[in-house]
C-alpha positions in Angstrom: 102.8 129.0 124.4 100.6 131.5 122.5 97.6 130.1 121.2 96.1 132.3 117.5 93.1 131.9 116.5 91.5 132.1 112.9 88.2 132.3 110.7 87.8 129.9 108.1 85.9 129.2 105.2 85.2 125.5 104.6 83.7 123.6 101.7 82.8 120.3 102.1 81.6 117.6 100.6 77.7 116.9 101.3 76.1 113.6 100.0 73.2 111.4 101.1 74.6 108.5 100.1 76.6 106.6 96.7 73.4 106.3 95.0 72.5 110.3 95.2 74.3 113.5 93.8 76.4 114.9 95.9 77.8 118.9 96.2 79.9 121.1 98.1 78.6 123.5 101.0 80.1 126.1 102.3 80.7 127.1 106.3 82.3 129.3 108.4 83.8 128.7 111.2 85.1 131.0 114.0 87.3 131.1 116.7 89.2 128.5 115.8 92.5 127.8 117.9 95.4 127.1 116.4 96.3 123.8 118.5 93.5 122.1 117.8 93.5 119.1 115.6 91.8 119.2 111.6 88.9 117.1 113.2 88.8 118.9 116.6 87.6 122.1 113.9 85.4 119.4 112.2 83.7 119.1 116.2 83.1 122.3 116.0 81.2 122.8 113.0 79.1 120.1 114.1 78.7 121.4 117.6 77.6 124.5 115.6 75.9 122.6 112.8 73.1 120.9 115.5 72.6 124.4 117.3 71.2 125.7 114.0 69.3 122.6 114.1 70.9 121.4 111.0 72.6 118.3 110.0 75.6 117.8 111.0 78.7 116.5 108.1 79.6 113.0 108.6 83.3 111.8 108.9 84.6 108.4 109.7 87.3 108.4 113.1 88.0 106.3 115.6 91.3 106.2 117.8 92.5 109.9 116.7 95.9 108.6 117.5 96.5 108.2 113.5 96.5 104.3 114.6 93.2 103.3 112.7 93.2 105.0 109.7 89.7 105.3 109.5 90.1 109.7 109.6 90.3 109.4 105.2 89.6 112.8 104.1 91.1 114.8 100.9 92.2 118.1 102.0 93.3 121.0 99.6 93.3 118.0 97.0 95.7 116.2 98.9 95.0 112.9 100.4 94.8 113.5 104.8 96.1 117.1 104.1 99.3 118.7 103.6 101.7 116.8 106.6 104.0 114.5 105.3 103.2 111.2 106.7 100.5 112.6 108.8 96.9 111.1 109.5 94.3 113.5 109.3 93.6 113.0 112.9 97.7 114.2 113.9 97.4 117.6 111.2 96.7 120.8 113.6 95.5 124.1 112.7 98.5 126.1 112.9 98.6 124.4 109.6 96.3 127.6 108.2 96.1 131.3 108.7 93.5 133.3 109.3 90.8 133.8 106.0 91.9 130.3 105.1 89.4 128.1 102.8 89.9 124.7 102.8 87.8 121.8 100.7 87.5 118.7 102.1 86.3 115.7 99.8 85.9 112.3 100.9 88.0 109.6 98.8 87.5 109.2 95.4 87.2 105.9 94.5 84.4 103.9 92.9 85.8 100.6 94.9 85.3 103.1 98.3 81.6 104.0 97.8 80.1 107.1 99.5 78.2 105.7 102.5 77.8 109.8 103.4 79.5 112.4 102.9 82.9 111.9 103.8 82.4 108.6 104.8 83.5 106.2 102.5 83.0 102.0 102.4 86.4 100.5 102.6 85.2 97.3 103.2 87.2 96.0 100.1 90.2 96.1 101.3 88.8 93.5 104.4 87.8 92.0 101.5 91.2 91.7 100.4 92.9 90.9 103.8 90.3 87.7 103.9 91.5 86.3 100.6 94.8 85.9 101.7 96.4 87.7 104.7 96.6 84.8 107.0 98.8 82.1 108.0 99.0 78.9 109.4 98.5 78.8 113.3 99.4 75.7 115.4 96.9 75.9 118.2 98.9 73.3 120.4 101.4 74.4 123.1 102.6 78.1 122.4 106.2 78.0 120.4 109.4 79.8 122.0 109.3 82.9 120.6 113.4 82.7 119.9 112.8 79.0 117.9 112.5 80.5 114.3 115.4 82.7 113.6 114.1 85.7 111.3 117.4 87.9 109.8 117.4 91.3 111.5 117.0 92.9 107.7 113.8 91.0 107.0 112.4 91.8 110.3 112.8 95.8 110.2 111.2 95.3 106.1 108.4 93.2 107.4 108.0 95.5 110.5 108.0 98.8 108.0 105.6 96.7 105.9 102.8 95.9 108.8 102.7 99.5 109.6 100.2 100.2 107.1 96.4 101.1 109.0 94.6 100.3 105.9 93.7 103.9 105.6 92.7 104.1 101.9 95.1 107.4 100.9 96.9 105.0 98.2 93.9 105.0 96.4 92.9 108.0 96.7 95.7 109.9 95.6 96.5 107.4 92.4 94.9 108.7 89.3 94.3 105.3 88.7 92.8 103.9 92.0 95.0 101.4 92.7 95.6 99.7 96.0 99.0 97.9 94.9 100.4 99.3 97.5 98.3 98.3 100.8 98.2 95.1 99.2 102.2 94.6 98.5 102.4 96.2 102.1 100.4 93.0 103.5 101.8 90.0 101.5 105.1 91.6 102.1 104.4 92.0 106.0 103.6 88.0 106.2 106.2 86.9 103.1 109.4 88.4 104.7 108.8 86.1 107.6 109.3 82.2 108.1 105.9 81.9 109.5 104.0 83.3 106.2 106.1 80.6 103.9 103.2 77.9 104.2 100.8 80.4 102.4 103.4 82.5 100.4 102.4 82.1 96.9 98.7 81.3 97.3 98.7 84.8 99.6 99.7 86.9 96.3 97.9 85.3 93.8 94.2 85.2 96.0 94.8 88.8 97.4 96.0 90.3 93.7 92.8 88.5 92.3 90.2 90.1 94.8 92.1 93.4 94.5 91.2 93.1 90.7 87.8 91.8 91.8 86.6 94.9 93.8 87.6 97.0 90.9 90.9 98.9 91.6 92.9 100.2 89.3 96.7 98.9 87.9 100.0 100.0 89.2 101.6 102.6 86.3 104.6 103.4 89.1 103.9 106.9 89.5 104.9 107.2 93.0 101.6 108.9 94.4 100.8 106.4 96.6 104.2 106.5 98.2 104.2 110.1 98.7 100.5 110.5 100.1 100.8 107.1 102.7 100.8 108.4 106.2 103.4 105.6 107.4 105.7 106.3 104.4 105.3 102.7 102.9 107.8 102.1 100.2 107.1 101.2 96.4 109.9 98.3 96.8 106.8 96.6 98.4 104.9 97.0 95.0 108.1 95.5 93.6 108.1 92.5 96.2 104.4 91.5 95.4 104.9 91.6 91.8 108.2 88.8 92.6 105.8 87.3 94.7 102.6 86.8 92.2 104.8 86.1 88.9 107.0 83.6 90.9 103.6 82.3 92.1 102.0 81.9 88.5 105.5 80.4 87.1 105.5 77.2 89.8 101.3 76.7 89.2 100.5 77.5 92.6 97.3 80.0 92.2 94.8 77.5 92.6 96.3 76.1 95.9 97.0 73.4 95.0 
């Protein structure tokens, strides 16, 4: 396979911390292979900056396999870049051509404060999970895997919701910075399974309350979240979350008693 090389102009957001004023810096990177991943291209940039005794660009990454959700970059106005159902680490430079200018920013949300440059603090998602994303566990003998029959359609829907990696692209893409797609995926994952039944109503209320406490915006059904989600989480989960929440409130189970 022929590997093309290209020279690119990068306009990258630099910000010391969430208290400091940030701004774009322009960098030129040369001889970038079309078969590099987007993060590998950033590795080249940082090696160049270190060689010039300059501070490298801070960006988040871990697995580089589309699993962890850490590679949160806003690329030319789109969360995770132009490829559909794709994380930044899975985006490859063959998408671009010689001479292109690429603008890279962090997630833009008050609930995701900038730590440095392109790295944001997404611990708000962790606190939402802690508020209700758990199930009761019998710590006795292991239960036979087939002892709880689960409807095939519900199992498939639960699995689809469970593919959410918590990257925050839904928040970054939403003009309201709503976290409803993330929360609804986590609620749906457990609400559809018998194991999630004991905390079912309490879960919906507690996780929505924590979402509001964290300062995420309201959902107005724009759909940008589903469009930019790297795992294709469906808006149907938001409808399910609304039903779960209303049912819990009407049953008076918002306090867990």
